[in-house]
C-alpha positions as CSV (number, residue, x, y, z in Angstrom):
1,M,1.5,-25.3,-15.2
2,Q,1.4,-21.6,-13.9
3,T,0.0,-19.7,-10.9
4,I,-1.7,-16.6,-11.2
5,Q,-2.3,-14.2,-8.7
6,L,-5.8,-11.6,-8.9
7,Q,-6.6,-9.1,-7.0
8,V,-10.5,-8.6,-6.9
9,K,-12.8,-6.3,-5.5
10,D,-15.0,-7.8,-3.0
11,A,-18.2,-7.0,-4.7
12,Y,-16.7,-8.7,-7.6
13,A,-15.4,-11.6,-5.5
14,Q,-18.2,-14.2,-6.0
15,N,-18.7,-13.5,-9.6
16,I,-14.9,-14.5,-10.2
17,L,-15.5,-17.6,-8.4
18,D,-17.8,-18.5,-10.2
19,M,-16.5,-17.5,-13.4
20,L,-13.3,-19.9,-12.4
21,G,-15.4,-22.4,-11.0
22,S,-16.9,-23.3,-14.5
23,V,-13.8,-23.8,-15.7
24,K,-12.1,-25.8,-12.6
25,D,-11.9,-29.2,-14.1
26,I,-11.4,-28.5,-17.7
27,M,-8.6,-25.2,-17.7
28,I,-8.3,-25.0,-13.4
29,E,-6.3,-27.5,-11.3
30,S,-7.1,-25.7,-8.4
31,I,-8.3,-22.1,-7.0
32,E,-6.9,-21.1,-3.5
33,I,-8.5,-17.7,-1.8
34,T,-6.2,-15.6,0.3
35,K,-6.3,-12.5,2.1
36,D,-3.3,-9.3,2.3
37,K,-2.1,-9.5,5.7
38,N,-1.1,-5.4,5.1
39,L,-4.7,-4.7,4.0
40,E,-6.0,-6.9,6.9
41,I,-4.1,-4.6,9.4
42,D,-4.5,-1.2,7.3
43,S,-7.1,-1.1,4.8
44,Y,-4.8,1.6,3.1
45,F,-1.3,0.5,3.3
46,Y,-0.6,0.2,-0.4
47,E,-1.6,3.6,-0.7
48,R,0.1,4.7,2.2
49,R,3.5,3.3,1.3
50,E,3.1,4.9,-2.2
51,E,2.7,7.9,-0.1
52,L,5.6,7.3,2.1
53,H,8.1,6.3,-1.3
54,Q,6.9,9.4,-3.1
55,L,8.0,11.2,0.0
56,R,11.3,9.9,0.4
57,D,12.3,10.5,-3.1
58,D,11.1,14.2,-3.0
59,I,13.5,14.7,0.1
60,K,16.6,12.9,-1.5
61,S,16.1,15.0,-4.6
62,G,15.5,17.9,-2.8
63,K,12.6,18.5,-3.7
64,M,11.3,18.6,-0.3
65,E,13.1,20.8,2.3
66,M,14.1,19.4,5.3
67,Y,14.6,21.5,8.4
68,D,17.6,20.8,11.2
69,F,15.5,19.6,14.4
70,N,17.8,21.5,16.7
71,D,17.7,24.7,14.7
72,S,14.0,24.2,14.5
73,M,14.0,24.9,18.3
74,D,16.6,26.9,18.6
75,E,14.4,29.3,16.6
76,L,11.0,28.1,18.5
77,L,13.1,28.7,22.0
78,E,13.7,32.0,21.4
79,E,10.1,33.3,20.0
80,L,9.0,32.0,23.1
81,Q,10.9,33.9,24.8
82,K,10.5,37.4,23.6
């Protein structure tokens, strides 16, 4: 037996359940519905995760420049003192 996990758009969930239900006793042993805990907390979890991974990769590769906090603060203080 194999387990298959599907991610289904909310609008189509009932259609998929109906299709699977029609072959439940023939090809499918059981149907289990779970919700992704990450999406319950943050509906954009996976998009944000991808953005953060890309940001980290850009920083590591040097594509995105990083600034030294202390140097930046020194520059800010100098500018404010003018």
